[in-house]
Residue, then its C-alpha position, 0 to 999 in steps of 0.5 A: x824420798x819421804x820427809x822426816x817428821x817429828x810429832x808434837x806428843x800430848x799423850x792424848x787422842x789428837x796426837x795419837x790420831x795424827x801419828x796413826x795417819x802419818x805412819x800410813x803416809x807415803x809422804x812422811x817418815x815419823x822419826x820421833x816425838x816431842x813433849x813439853x812438860x812442867x813439874x814432871x807432867x804434861x800440861x793440861x793432861x797432867x800426865x806423868x812423864x813416866x807414862x809418856x815415856x812408856x807410850x813412846x816405848x810402846x810406839x817404838x819412837x825416840x821421845x824428846x822431852x822439853x822442860x818449861x818453867x810454867x804452863x803459859x810461858x811467854x811466846x818467845x820463851x815457849x818457841x825458843x824451848x821447842x826449837x832448841x829442844x828439837x835442834x839438840x835432839x840429834x834427830x835430822x828432821x824436815x817437818x814438825x807435825x801438830x794435832x790441831x783441828x780448828x782453823x782458829x789462827x793456830x796454824x799461822x802461829x805454829x808456822x811463824x816459829x817453825x818454818x823460819x827454822x827450815x822445817x815444814x809444818x804438818x797438820x794431819x787433822x786441821x779443818x776436819x769435822x770434830x764429829x768425824x774425827x771423834x768417830x775415827x778415833x773410836x773406829x781405829x781402836x784408839x783407847x783413851x779416857x778423859x783425864x782432865x775436865x774444865x768444869x766451867x765447860x763440862x761437868x766433872x762427872x765426865x772425869x775418867x769416862x772412856x772415849x767411846x760412842x756412849x760418851x759422845x752421845x752423852x756430851x751436852x749440846x755445844x760441847x765439841x766431840x773432841x774437846x777441842x774448845x778445852x772442855x776435856x783432855x785425854x790419855x791414850x793407853x792403846x792404839x794401832x801404833x802401840x806395840x802393846x797396851x799400857x796398863x795405867x792404874x788410877x790412884x785417885x782424882x783431884x777435884x780441888x779446882x776448876x780443872x779436875x784431873x785423874x791421878x795415876x800411880x806413876x809406876x803402875x805402867x805395865x810394859 
C-alpha cells in the first residue's frame, strides 16, 4: 500500500520537481500540498496566494494554507503552525515531503519536528547534484522564471529570466545552478504535473531593497 504524502509547496521549481518525482513513485500517493504564507504572499518567492491557489487547481490537489505572522518566526512557532495546519487539514497522511537539496543540516531539522508526529520525512532531491537537478527541471518541461533575486549574491539583472539552458550558462561562477544558496527563487507556470499552464502577468518590479522581486497582477491568472 502506498504511503499518503503531503508536499511542502513553495510555488517554485524545487517543490515542483519533488512533486513530479513523487507522482511517479510506486511508494507514495500524493494527497495534497501545503504552503506557508505571510501577508498574503509566499515568503522569499513573494508569490501572491491567488497564484498559488491557481497552481494547486491546475495540479488537481487540495492546498492547505498556513499563515505565519512573520517571515522568520521562532522555530517553535513555525513548527507548531505547520504541524497544526497539517493536522487540521482533514487529510490523512503518512509522510511530509520537502524539496531540499543540500545536506546542510536541514534534513535533521525537518525530522526533528515532523517525525515525532508519526509522519515520515521524504526528501526526493536531497544530496543530488544541483547541476543535474537544474538540467532535469529543464528537460522535464518545468517552465519557471526567476521571481526573486538576492542582490548580495547575484545581479538584479537576472530578475525575470526564464530558467533555461541560456540562464545556466550565464550564471556567474560560484552561483548554485538551482539557487540553493539563496541566490534566487522561482515561480512555476507550467509543468508535466499541471493539467494546464498558467498565464501569469507581470505588473512590475520591486528593486527597492536587497531582494528584488517581480510583482504580479494577482488576478491575471488564466485558468
